[in-house]
N, C-alpha and C positions, 0 to 999 in steps of 0.2 A: 859763716855764721857760727858762734858760740854761744852756746845756751849755759849760763851760769850754773844750773841744776844739774849740768852734766859733766860727766869725767869718764876717761877710758878705761875699760876694764871693770871691776867694782867700785862704786860709788857709796863710802862710808854713810852719808850724810843726808837726809831728807832736808829738801830747801822748800822754803813757802815763798822764794822767788819764782814761781813756774813759767816755764815757758808759755807761749799762747799755742792754740791749735795751729795756725799756720806756720809757728815755728817748728815744730815737731812733724807736721806733714810734710815739710818743705825739705826734710833730711836724706840726704842719699846714702843708700847702703843700708846694712843691718844696724839697730841700734836696740835698745831694751828701754822701755817706758815701767817705771816702776812707780806704783800709787801706795801710799801708808803713812803712818805716823811713827815719830820715835819712842811714844810710849805705849804702842800697841803691844800687846803680848805674843798675837801672832806674828806680827812684824818681826819681833826680837826673834822670835823661834825660827823663823825663814832665814834669819841673817847667814848663819854657817854656810848652810847650802849654797847661797845665792852667790857668797862670797869666794866660796870653793871653786866655784864653775865661771863665775866671771872675773876673777881675779886676773887668771894670765890672759883673757881675751883682749882683743885691741880694739873694739867696737866700743860707741859711746852707751853708758848706763846713765839714764836721767832719771833721778831719783825725786818725786815731788811729795811733797807735805799735802796731803789729801785732807777734807773735810767739807762739811756742808757748805752748799754753795761755790765750792771750788769749781769755776768753770771747766779747768781742762779734767777733771775726773768726770765731770757730768758730761762732757763731749764725747769719753770714751766710756759710758754707762757704766762706771766702776760702783758695784755695791758693796765688795767685802775686802780687807785689808790683810796680807799685801796681794796686790794685784799685777803680776808682770806681763808686759805686753811686749810681743817681739814684731816689731816694725822692718818692713823692707821697705826702703824708697818712702818712706813716709805714709805705709800702709799698713794696716794689721794683718799679720799672716797670722797668728795666734796669741794665746794668752793662756796663763796659769794663775788660780787663785789658790794664797795660802800654802805655799809649798812647803815642806819639811825634809826632803829627801835631794840630794844633788843629782839623782836620776832624772827627778821631774824637771829641774832646771834644765839638764841637758836634753831632754826630750824637746823641752821649749825651742831652745838655739837651734836642735838640727833639724829644725824646720826651715831655717833660713837657705836661700838658692845661693 
């Protein structure tokens, strides 16, 4: 399965072509699901920390352009951007909201089994 909004390591672009909930929950292994918008100041502030931590990683990073009425964001009950969700075999392990420091992102991915 290939989700078009996904890249291995750091994904620089929010995609409006969001995967379905089933596509996300069917993924095997560790992955990061990020909700936000390219014009969001909090998302722009988080990007350097996210890029520094996820850049060298080999697991998928799905970056979804979220907004009112977007089904995937509502399925994950996203309220603030950016929200990064750590998934293990399609199940949520943990999440962080509005990270600005690399250690916050490192702490998130350290929860992976």
